[in-house]
C-alpha positions in Angstrom: 20.3 6.2 10.5 20.6 7.2 6.8 17.2 8.1 5.5 18.0 7.7 1.8 19.8 4.4 2.2 17.2 2.9 4.5 14.4 4.0 2.2 16.5 2.6 -0.7 16.8 -0.8 1.1 13.1 -0.9 1.9 12.3 0.4 -1.6 14.5 -2.2 -3.4 12.8 -5.2 -1.9 9.4 -3.5 -2.3 10.2 -3.0 -6.0 11.1 -6.6 -6.4 7.9 -7.6 -4.6 5.7 -5.3 -6.7 7.4 -6.4 -10.0 6.7 -10.0 -9.1 3.2 -8.8 -8.1 2.9 -7.3 -11.6 4.0 -10.6 -13.2 1.4 -12.4 -11.0 -1.3 -10.0 -12.1 -0.3 -10.3 -15.8 -0.7 -14.1 -15.5 -4.1 -13.6 -13.8 -5.2 -11.2 -16.5 -4.2 -13.8 -19.2 -6.1 -16.7 -17.6 -9.0 -14.9 -15.9 -9.2 -11.4 -17.6 -12.2 -9.5 -16.2 -14.5 -12.5 -16.0 -16.9 -13.4 -13.1 -14.1 -15.9 -11.9 -11.7 -12.9 -11.7 -14.3 -10.7 -9.9 -15.0 -13.5 -7.3 -11.2 -14.1 -6.8 -10.4 -10.4 -6.5 -13.2 -10.0 -3.8 -11.8 -13.0 -1.9 -8.2 -11.7 -2.3 -9.1 -8.0 -1.7 -10.6 -8.6 1.8 -7.6 -10.2 3.5 -5.1 -8.2 1.3 -6.7 -5.0 2.5 -6.1 -6.1 6.0 -2.6 -6.9 5.0 -2.1 -3.4 3.7 -3.7 -1.9 6.8 -1.5 -3.9 9.2 1.7 -4.5 7.3 2.2 -1.4 5.3 3.1 1.0 8.2 -0.2 1.0 10.0 0.7 -1.4 12.8 4.0 0.4 13.0 2.2 3.6 13.7 0.8 2.4 17.0 3.5 -0.1 18.0 6.9 1.5 17.1 6.6 4.8 19.2 5.5 2.8 22.3 8.0 0.0 21.8 10.8 2.5 21.0 10.2 4.5 24.2 10.3 1.2 26.2 13.5 0.2 24.4 15.2 3.5 25.2 14.3 3.1 28.9 14.7 -0.7 29.5 15.3 -3.5 27.0 13.8 -6.1 29.4 10.6 -4.1 29.8 10.4 -3.7 26.0 10.4 -7.5 25.6 7.7 -7.9 28.2 5.6 -5.2 26.4 6.1 -6.9 23.0 5.1 -10.3 24.4 1.9 -8.9 25.9 1.0 -7.3 22.6 1.7 -10.5 20.7 -0.4 -12.7 22.9 -3.4 -10.3 22.8 -3.0 -10.0 19.1 -2.8 -13.7 18.6 -6.0 -14.3 20.6 -7.9 -11.5 19.0 -7.0 -12.5 15.4 -7.8 -16.2 16.0 -11.3 -15.4 17.3 -11.9 -12.8 14.5 -10.9 -15.3 11.8 -13.1 -18.0 13.4 -16.1 -15.6 13.7 -15.8 -14.4 10.1 -15.4 -18.0 8.8 -18.7 -18.9 10.5 -20.6 -15.9 9.2 -18.8 -15.7 5.8 -22.0 -15.6 3.6 -23.2 -12.5 5.5 -19.7 -11.0 5.4 -19.2 -11.4 1.7 -22.7 -10.1 1.0 -21.7 -7.0 2.9 -18.4 -6.6 1.1 -19.8 -7.3 -2.4 -23.5 -6.6 -2.2 -23.7 -6.4 -6.0 -22.9 -10.1 -6.2 -26.0 -11.1 -4.2 -28.3 -11.2 -7.2 -25.9 -13.5 -9.1 -25.9 -16.9 -7.2 -22.8 -18.2 -9.1 -20.7 -15.1 -8.3 -21.7 -14.9 -4.6 -21.4 -18.6 -4.0 -17.9 -18.7 -5.5 -16.8 -15.5 -3.7 -17.9 -17.0 -0.4 -16.0 -20.3 -1.0 -12.9 -18.5 -2.1 -12.9 -16.0 0.8 -13.3 -18.8 3.3 -10.0 -20.2 1.9 -8.1 -16.9 1.8 -9.2 -15.4 5.1 -6.7 -17.2 7.4 -4.1 -15.1 5.5 -5.3 -12.2 7.6 -4.1 -13.8 10.8 -0.8 -14.9 9.5 0.1 -11.6 7.8 -1.0 -9.5 10.8 1.2 -11.5 13.1 4.0 -11.1 10.5 3.5 -7.3 10.6 4.1 -7.5 14.4 7.5 -9.1 13.7 8.2 -6.5 11.0 7.4 -3.7 13.5 10.0 -5.1 15.9 12.6 -5.3 13.2 11.8 -1.8 12.0 12.2 -0.5 15.5 15.7 -1.8 15.5 16.3 -0.2 12.1 16.3 -3.6 10.3 14.2 -3.0 7.2 15.5 -5.7 4.7 13.6 -8.8 6.0 10.4 -6.9 6.6 10.3 -5.4 3.2 11.3 -8.7 1.5 8.7 -10.9 3.2 5.8 -10.0 0.8 7.9 -11.5 -2.1 6.9 -14.9 -0.8 3.2 -14.4 -1.6 4.0 -13.4 -5.2 6.3 -16.3 -5.7 3.8 -18.8 -4.4 1.0 -17.4 -6.6 3.2 -17.2 -9.7 4.2 -20.8 -9.2 0.5 -21.8 -9.2 -0.3 -19.6 -12.2 2.5 -21.3 -14.3 0.3 -24.4 -14.2 -2.8 -22.3 -15.1 -3.5 -24.0 -18.4 -3.9 -27.3 -16.7 -6.1 -26.1 -13.8 -8.9 -24.4 -15.9 -11.8 -23.2 -13.6 -10.1 -24.8 -10.6 -7.3 -22.2 -10.9 -9.1 -19.7 -8.6 -9.3 -22.4 -5.8 -5.6 -23.1 -6.1 -4.8 -19.4 -6.0 -6.9 -19.0 -2.9 -5.2 -21.8 -1.1 -1.9 -20.3 -2.2 -2.7 -17.0 -0.5 -3.2 -18.6 2.9 -0.1 -20.9 2.6 2.0 -17.9 1.5 0.8 -16.0 4.6 2.0 -18.8 6.9 5.4 -19.0 5.1 5.8 -15.3 5.4 5.2 -15.5 9.2 7.8 -18.3 9.6 10.3 -16.4 7.4 10.1 -13.2 9.6 10.3 -15.1 12.9 13.8 -16.4 11.9 15.0 -12.8 11.8 13.1 -11.4 14.7 14.4 -14.1 17.2 17.5 -12.0 17.7 15.4 -9.3 19.3 12.2 -11.1 20.5 11.3 -14.7 21.3 7.6 -15.8 21.4 6.3 -16.7 24.9 2.7 -17.8 24.6 1.0 -16.8 27.8 -2.7 -16.1 28.0 -2.8 -15.4 31.7 -1.6 -11.8 31.5 -2.6 -8.5 33.0 -3.4 -5.6 30.7 -1.4 -2.7 32.1 -1.7 1.0 31.2 1.0 0.7 28.5 -0.9 -2.1 26.7 -4.1 -0.2 27.0 -2.5 2.9 25.6 -1.2 0.8 22.6 -4.6 -0.6 21.7 -6.2 2.7 22.2 -3.9 4.0 19.5 -4.1 0.9 17.2 -7.6 1.2 15.9 -7.4 4.9 15.0 -4.0 4.4 13.4 -5.4 1.5 11.3 -8.1 3.7 10.0 -6.1 6.8 9.5 -2.9 5.3 8.0 -4.8 2.9 5.9 -7.4 5.4 4.6 -6.4 4.9 1.0 -7.0 1.2 1.3 -10.3 1.7 3.1 -11.4 4.0 0.3 -10.4 1.3 -2.2 -12.4 -1.3 -0.2 -15.4 1.1 -0.3 -14.9 1.4 -4.0 -14.9 -2.4 -4.3 -18.2 -2.6 -2.4 -19.9 0.0 -4.6 -18.4 -1.2 -7.9 -19.6 -4.8 -7.3 -22.9 -3.6 -8.7 -21.3 -3.2 -12.1 -20.1 -6.2 -14.1 -16.2 -6.4 -14.3 -15.8 -3.1 -12.4 -14.1 -4.8 -9.5 -11.5 -6.2 -11.9 -11.0 -2.8 -13.7 -10.3 -1.1 -10.3 -8.0 -4.0 -9.2 -5.7 -3.7 -12.2 -5.5 0.1 -12.0 -4.9 -0.1 -8.3 -2.0 -2.5 -8.9 -0.1 0.0 -11.0 -0.1 3.1 -8.8 0.5 0.9 -5.6 4.1 0.3 -6.8 5.0 3.9 -6.4 2.9 4.4 -3.3 4.7 1.6 -1.6 8.1 3.2 -2.2 7.3 6.9 -1.9 4.8 6.8 0.9 4.9 3.5 2.8 8.7 2.9 2.7 9.5 6.5 3.8 6.8 6.4 6.6 8.1 3.1 7.9 11.8 4.1 7.8 11.2 7.6 9.3 8.9 6.6 12.2 11.5 4.9 14.6 13.9 7.9 14.3 11.2 10.5 14.6 9.9 8.7 17.7 13.3 8.7 19.3 13.9 12.4 18.6 10.4 13.3 19.9 11.1 11.4 23.1 14.4 13.2 23.4 12.8 16.5 22.4 15.3 17.3 19.6 13.3 19.8 17.6 15.9 20.6 15.0 16.5 16.9 14.2 12.7 16.4 14.0 12.2 19.2 11.4 15.2 18.1 9.4 13.9 14.5 9.1 10.4 15.7 8.3 11.5 18.0 5.5 13.8 15.4 4.0 11.1 12.8 4.2 8.6 15.1 2.4 11.2 16.1 -0.2 12.0 12.4 -0.9 8.4 11.4 -1.1 7.7 14.2 -3.7 10.9 13.3 -5.6 9.5 9.8 -6.0 5.8 10.4 -6.5 5.5 13.5 -8.7 7.2 12.0 -11.8 5.1 8.8 -11.4 1.9 10.8 -11.2 2.8 12.7 -14.4 3.6 9.4 -16.2 0.2 7.9 -15.1 -2.0 10.6 -16.4 0.0 11.0 -19.6 0.2 7.3 -20.6 -2.4 5.5 -18.5 -3.8 3.6 -21.5 -0.4 2.6 -22.9 0.7 1.4 -19.5 -2.4 -0.8 -18.9 -2.3 -2.1 -22.4 1.4 -3.0 -22.3 1.3 -4.6 -18.8 -2.0 -6.4 -18.9 -3.3 -6.4 -22.6 -2.9 -10.1 -23.3 -5.1 -13.3 -23.4 -8.5 -12.8 -21.8 -7.8 -9.1 -21.1 -9.7 -7.4 -23.9 -9.4 -3.9 -25.4 -12.5 -2.9 -23.5 -10.8 -4.0 -20.2 -7.7 -2.0 -21.2 -9.8 1.1 -21.9 -11.8 0.9 -18.6 -8.8 0.1 -16.4 -6.9 2.9 -18.0 -9.6 5.4 -17.2 -9.5 4.4 -13.5 -5.7 4.6 -13.5 -5.8 8.1 -15.1 -7.8 9.5 -12.1 -5.8 7.5 -9.6 -2.7 9.2 -11.1 -4.0 12.6 -10.0 -4.4 11.3 -6.5 -1.0 9.6 -6.2 0.8 12.5 -4.5 -2.1 12.9 -2.0 -1.9 9.2 -1.2 1.8 9.6 -0.5 1.3 12.7 1.6 -1.3 11.0 3.8 1.3 8.3 4.6 4.0 10.8 5.4 2.0 13.4 7.3 0.3 10.7 9.3 3.7 9.4 10.4 4.4 12.9 11.8 1.3 12.6 14.1 2.1 9.0 15.1 5.6 9.9 16.2 4.0 12.3 18.6 1.6 9.6 19.9 -1.3 11.3 18.2 -3.5 8.8 16.3 -6.8 10.6 17.0 -6.4 13.6 14.7 -5.5 11.6 11.6 -8.4 9.2 12.5 -11.0 12.0 12.6 -9.6 13.5 9.4 -9.7 10.1 7.7 -13.2 9.6 8.8 -14.2 12.8 7.0 -12.3 11.6 4.0 -14.1 8.2 3.9 -17.6 9.7 4.4 -16.9 12.2 1.6 -15.7 9.4 -0.7 -18.8 7.3 0.0 -21.2 10.3 -0.6 -19.6 11.3 -3.9 -19.4 7.6 -5.1 -23.0 6.8 -4.2 -24.4 10.0 -5.6 -22.8 9.7 -9.1 -22.4 5.9 -9.5 -25.8 5.4 -11.2 -25.1 8.2 -13.7 -21.4 7.6 -14.6 -20.6 4.1 -13.3 -17.4 2.7 -11.8 -15.2 5.6 -12.9 -16.6 7.8 -10.1 -14.7 5.5 -7.6 -11.1 6.7 -8.5 -12.4 10.3 -8.9 -14.0 10.2 -5.4 -10.9 8.5 -3.9 -8.7 11.2 -5.4 -10.8 14.1 -4.3 -11.2 12.8 -0.7 -7.5 12.0 -0.5 -6.5 15.5 -1.4 -8.8 16.9 1.2 -7.4 14.4 3.7 -3.8 15.5 3.0 -4.5 19.2 3.1 -6.3 18.9 6.5 -3.4 16.8 7.9 -1.0 19.6 6.9 -3.2 22.3 8.4 -3.4 20.6 11.7 0.3 19.8 11.8 1.1 23.5 11.1 -1.4 24.8 13.6 0.0 22.6 16.4 3.6 23.5 15.5 4.4 19.9 14.7 5.8 20.7 11.3 7.4 23.6 9.4 8.7 23.9 5.9 12.3 24.9 5.7 13.6 27.1 2.9 15.5 24.2 1.3 12.4 22.1 0.8 10.5 24.9 -1.0 13.3 25.4 -3.4 13.7 21.6 -3.9 10.0 21.2 -4.5 10.0 23.7 -7.3 12.9 21.9 -8.9 11.3 18.5 -8.5 8.1 19.7 -10.0 10.0 21.2 -13.0 12.0 18.0 -13.5 8.8 15.9 -13.4 7.1 18.1 -16.1 10.2 17.9 -18.4 10.3 14.1 -17.9 6.6 14.0 -18.7 7.2 15.7 -22.0 9.9 13.2 -22.8 7.5 10.3 -21.9 4.8 11.7 -24.2 7.3 12.0 -27.0 8.4 8.4 -26.6 4.8 7.2 -26.6 4.3 9.0 -29.9 7.6 7.5 -31.4 6.5 4.0 -30.3 2.9 4.5 -31.3 2.6 1.4 -33.5 4.6 -0.7 -31.0 2.3 0.2 -28.1 -1.0 -0.7 -29.8 -3.1 -3.5 -28.2 -2.5 -6.1 -31.0 1.3 -5.9 -30.7 2.6 -8.8 -28.6 5.9 -7.2 -27.5 4.5 -3.9 -26.4 5.7 -4.3 -22.8 9.3 -4.3 -24.0 8.8 -0.8 -25.6 7.1 0.4 -22.4 10.0 -0.8 -20.3 12.5 0.9 -22.7 10.5 4.2 -22.5 10.2 4.1 -18.7 13.9 3.3 -18.3 14.9 6.2 -20.6 12.6 8.5 -18.6 13.9 7.4 -15.2 17.6 7.9 -16.2 16.8 11.3 -17.7 14.8 12.3 -14.6 17.7 11.3 -12.3 20.4 13.1 -14.4 18.3 16.2 -14.9 17.5 16.3 -11.2 21.2 16.1 -10.4 21.9 18.8 -13.0 19.4 21.3 -11.5 20.2 20.2 -8.0 16.6 18.9 -7.3 18.6 15.9 -5.8 22.1 15.9 -4.5 24.4 12.9 -4.5 25.6 13.7 -1.0 22.1 13.1 0.3 22.8 9.4 -0.1 25.3 9.4 2.8 23.6 12.0 4.9 22.9 10.8 8.5 19.8 11.7 10.5 
């Protein structure tokens, strides 16, 4: 496997998906802004979408891939039997979960968005919309199962391309937004569930080469299946801790008008980089790491780990620098149109600024957790994540009344840095990871290149000061130009100081 190329493949389709997601969110911002309709839809969308991120973005992989890979190495026939047992149990479990939540949806939404309870219009609308969107959870979770099988066979293209379907469906609906008025949120909600089903069908066409569904509910749960589910819940919590923290933030911020929307738009920006620098690398690395762990090839393990960490920092550090240098300009240029007011820009930018400081930590959590998962250890990241979430909740609740929603990104960033540091300490203590000399030198060079790029980005913001103001309609073009110049400069400067080498593209692991 080629780490850089595989990450590039995964990253390419992820970028396409996130860019379409950005276009989707721009259209939502134009038609809904930060209104109560937007708040209700984002709650309805956030709940199943959080589960999507928890399952699809590497979390299900964390439990499934090491077990499936070890079976694949030993016996292909047994690996298919194992996969089928997992699918059937997953199908049944998800079906009854969705059914149960649909029945008790009022209580569920009140729990997720307690701040809506006092506003009958917001809570009623959120309940209706969540009922419509919730089947998406089942479809996308089963789709993540298909993705995990494809990833185990080092087939990353289809799995990373599948989320594009959701954005295409929602964009198609939003293009008729003017004609739908207040009914738009209902059409968007139906679109979410339909897109989930289409995504499932799309992936099955590719996975049939390796696995064919055999529905059978008369099965015995053997030790291997028990071991998988024993790992699944901790891995969901630990690998998806950033998303859990965001969900916690949504719950707390529901007590402040429009705060859910502010956090949603800020979240959308940094998620683009997180998907490439953290999720993509974690997903790509896990199958190879699992094989080398099973074969006890320590040198290969350390080589992959250091290269994965190097690549994640190469991608995340410049993005973090850009976010806290130009958060307001970024939000304004991307979302500052139609119903999205200057106040909305200012508040969303504040959230993005603090998320920017946390971005490297979010990425490190994904990468470090993968190192544990490859060693069949989901408990350690789980306990560390639990500490992180508790800390996030305590900080958020303690300061929310005094400083409002802005404590959410601050608390998320603080708790995430503590999470990543603790993961590293435990990895080091258990001799599961060691820095090599090459990484430390590369990191210094990457950090330097990121700072220099940040200076250039700030200079471009000053040059385009009048073109990036809220009232200028074509400000997004100037932001794109600035980002493009900075990306090209960063790549060339990194090659010049050897923070990145061209031969890494063809290096096999």
